[in-house]
Every structure is written in C-alpha cells, then in structure tokens.
matplotlib code that plots the C-alpha trace (Angstrom):
import matplotlib.pyplot as plt

x = [-11.4, -12.8, -16.3, -19.0, -21.4, -18.8, -18.2, -21.7, -22.2, -19.5, -21.5, -24.4, -23.8, -24.4, -21.1, -19.2, -20.8, -19.9, -16.2, -16.3, -17.9, -15.4, -12.8, -14.0, -12.5, -10.2, -8.7, -11.8, -13.1, -9.9, -8.0, -6.5, -4.7, -1.0, 1.0, 0.8, -2.0, -4.8, -5.2, -1.3, -1.1, -4.5, -6.4, -5.7, -7.9, -8.2, -9.5, -11.9, -13.3, -13.5, -15.8, -17.8, -18.3, -17.8, -15.5, -12.0, -12.6, -15.8, -14.4, -11.6, -14.0, -15.5, -12.6, -11.3, -14.6, -13.8, -10.3, -11.2, -13.7, -10.9, -12.3, -9.8, -6.0, -3.9, -0.6, 1.1, 3.4, 5.2, 1.8, -0.6, -2.6, -4.2, -6.8, -7.0, -10.0, -8.9, -10.4, -9.6, -11.4, -14.4, -14.7, -14.7, -17.4, -19.6, -18.8, -20.1, -23.1, -24.0, -23.7, -25.6, -28.6]
y = [-10.1, -11.5, -12.8, -10.8, -13.6, -15.0, -11.7, -11.5, -14.9, -13.9, -11.1, -13.4, -14.1, -12.2, -13.3, -12.1, -9.2, -8.4, -9.2, -6.7, -4.2, -4.8, -4.8, -1.1, 0.1, -2.4, -0.4, 0.4, -3.2, -5.1, -2.7, -5.4, -7.1, -6.9, -8.2, -5.0, -2.2, -3.9, -1.0, -1.8, -5.5, -6.5, -8.6, -12.0, -14.5, -15.4, -12.1, -12.6, -16.2, -14.7, -11.7, -14.1, -16.7, -19.8, -22.4, -21.6, -23.5, -22.0, -18.5, -19.5, -20.6, -17.0, -15.4, -17.5, -17.0, -13.0, -13.3, -15.3, -13.0, -10.6, -8.4, -9.4, -9.9, -11.9, -11.1, -14.2, -13.4, -17.0, -18.9, -16.4, -14.8, -11.1, -10.2, -6.7, -5.3, -4.6, -1.0, -1.0, -4.1, -3.2, -0.1, -1.5, -3.7, -0.8, 0.5, -2.5, -2.8, 1.0, 0.4, -2.5, -1.9]
z = [-31.0, -27.9, -28.8, -27.5, -26.6, -24.4, -22.8, -22.3, -20.7, -18.2, -17.0, -16.6, -12.7, -9.7, -8.5, -11.6, -11.3, -7.9, -8.4, -11.4, -8.9, -6.2, -8.5, -9.7, -6.6, -5.0, -2.3, -0.9, -0.8, -0.3, 2.0, 4.4, 1.6, 2.9, 0.0, -1.7, -2.9, -4.7, -7.2, -8.2, -8.1, -8.1, -5.6, -4.1, -5.4, -1.1, -0.5, -3.3, -2.2, 1.6, 0.3, -1.6, 1.0, -1.8, -2.1, -3.7, -6.6, -7.5, -7.2, -9.3, -12.0, -12.2, -12.3, -15.1, -17.1, -16.4, -17.5, -20.5, -21.5, -21.8, -18.5, -16.2, -16.2, -13.9, -12.2, -10.7, -7.3, -6.1, -6.1, -5.5, -8.2, -8.3, -10.5, -11.8, -14.3, -17.7, -18.2, -21.9, -22.5, -20.6, -22.3, -25.7, -24.5, -23.0, -26.7, -28.5, -26.3, -27.0, -30.9, -31.0, -28.7]

ax = plt.figure().add_subplot(projection="3d")
ax.plot(x, y, z, "-o")
ax.set_aspect("equal")
plt.show()
C-alpha cells in the first residue's frame, strides 16, 4: 500500500495539481502531441514541460513525485516518457480521504 502521507504531500503543489488536472483530459489539453493519442499512450514530458513553463528537470521531479505516490504511470517509447493518470489509485485515495475526514 502506498503511504498516504506521501500521497498527500505529492498533491501539495500547484504545479502537480495542474498536471493531475490536465492529465484528467489529456486529449483536450495536449491535442498537439503527434507521437500518439494522449489518452492512449500518455502525455510526453516535453509537452507537460512546455505547458508548465518550467525547466525540464523541475517538471521531471514533479512527475516522479506523482508517480511514486501512485497517481501516475509512465510508459517509455524509445527515449521518451509518457505519463498517464492511474485512475484506480486516485479513486482509492479519494475513498481513503472520504473515510478519514
């Protein structure tokens, strides 16, 4: 089981909350991705970096925190990484919050 405190900390950032929101509707927010449909393969780090207007290492750190918290999965194609939300993990976290607040 993922540590709930780590999950809560992962969401304690405007940038990470924006990423989670955008990835909830990836085809709408990242329609210019040419590698594949964002809802199917995930969204390329490069596009998330552009949208956040941050340095790539900073964005990679945000994505890694969300991945370690269980909220994102990563799919690699060549040297590129594509991120998707893990809806089951997100639902589980929401249920835990509802049960404990």
